[in-house]
C-alpha positions as CSV (number, residue, x, y, z in Angstrom):
1,M,-68.6,-12.8,-202.8
2,A,-65.9,-11.0,-204.8
3,K,-62.3,-11.2,-203.7
4,K,-61.3,-8.4,-201.3
5,S,-58.4,-7.4,-203.6
6,W,-60.7,-6.7,-206.5
7,I,-63.0,-4.5,-204.3
8,A,-59.9,-2.7,-202.9
9,R,-58.5,-2.2,-206.4
10,N,-61.8,-0.6,-207.5
11,E,-61.7,1.7,-204.4
12,R,-58.2,2.8,-205.3
13,K,-59.3,3.5,-208.9
14,K,-62.2,5.7,-207.4
15,A,-59.7,7.7,-205.4
16,T,-57.4,8.2,-208.5
17,V,-60.4,9.3,-210.6
18,A,-61.4,11.9,-207.9
19,K,-57.8,13.1,-207.5
20,F,-57.3,13.8,-211.2
21,S,-60.9,14.9,-212.2
22,D,-60.2,18.6,-212.2
23,I,-57.0,18.2,-214.2
24,R,-58.7,15.9,-216.7
25,H,-61.5,18.4,-217.1
26,K,-59.1,21.3,-217.6
27,L,-57.0,19.3,-220.2
28,K,-60.1,18.3,-222.1
29,A,-61.3,21.8,-222.2
30,E,-57.9,22.9,-223.7
31,K,-58.0,19.9,-226.1
32,D,-54.6,18.9,-224.7
33,Y,-54.6,15.2,-225.6
34,V,-50.9,14.7,-225.1
35,G,-51.3,15.9,-221.5
36,L,-54.2,13.6,-221.0
37,S,-52.2,10.7,-222.2
38,M,-49.6,11.5,-219.6
39,L,-52.0,11.0,-216.8
40,P,-52.3,7.6,-215.1
41,R,-54.5,5.0,-216.7
42,D,-56.7,4.7,-213.7
43,A,-57.4,8.4,-213.8
44,S,-60.0,7.7,-216.4
45,P,-63.6,7.2,-215.1
46,T,-64.3,4.5,-217.6
47,R,-61.8,2.3,-215.7
48,L,-64.2,2.1,-212.7
49,V,-66.5,-0.9,-212.4
50,N,-70.0,-0.9,-211.0
51,R,-69.9,-3.4,-208.1
52,C,-72.6,-4.6,-205.8
53,E,-72.5,-2.8,-202.4
54,Y,-73.5,-6.1,-200.6
55,S,-71.4,-8.8,-202.3
56,G,-69.0,-7.0,-204.6
57,R,-70.2,-8.8,-207.7
58,R,-69.8,-6.8,-210.9
59,R,-72.1,-8.8,-213.3
60,A,-75.9,-8.3,-213.4
61,F,-75.6,-5.0,-211.6
62,L,-78.8,-3.0,-211.0
63,R,-77.9,0.7,-211.0
64,R,-81.0,1.9,-209.3
65,F,-80.3,-0.2,-206.2
66,R,-76.5,-0.5,-206.5
67,L,-77.0,-4.3,-206.0
68,S,-76.4,-7.4,-208.1
69,R,-79.5,-9.4,-209.2
70,I,-78.8,-12.1,-206.6
71,S,-78.4,-9.7,-203.7
72,F,-81.5,-7.7,-204.9
73,R,-83.7,-10.8,-204.9
74,E,-82.4,-12.0,-201.5
75,L,-83.0,-8.6,-199.9
76,A,-86.3,-8.0,-201.6
77,S,-87.6,-11.4,-200.5
78,H,-86.9,-10.5,-196.9
79,G,-88.5,-7.2,-197.2
80,M,-85.3,-5.2,-196.7
81,L,-85.8,-2.9,-199.8
82,P,-88.4,-0.2,-199.2
83,G,-90.9,0.1,-202.0
84,V,-90.1,-3.2,-203.7
85,T,-93.0,-5.7,-203.8
86,K,-93.2,-9.1,-205.5
87,S,-95.2,-8.9,-208.7
88,S,-98.3,-11.0,-209.1
89,W,-101.0,-11.1,-211.8
C-alpha cells in the first residue's frame, strides 16, 4: 500500500491540471511559451502518475483495469473482475 501522502499529492496534481487545462491549451495555441513557463509545474499533465485504484502502487500499472499487477492478480483470482478468466492450454 502506498503512503497516503503520495496518493494525496497525486490528487492535488490532478486538481491543478484540471484547473489550468484551458489556460494551457490557449497558451499553446498562441505559442506563448513564456506564459506557459510561468504556470505552476504541477499544471503539466505529464507530472501525473498512474496509480492503482486499489493499493496506490505506481509500478506495474495496467491501464485497462487501472490496477497494479498484484491487485489485478488478487482480484482476478477471486473472480471480482468481470470478463477475466485464467488462461489454460
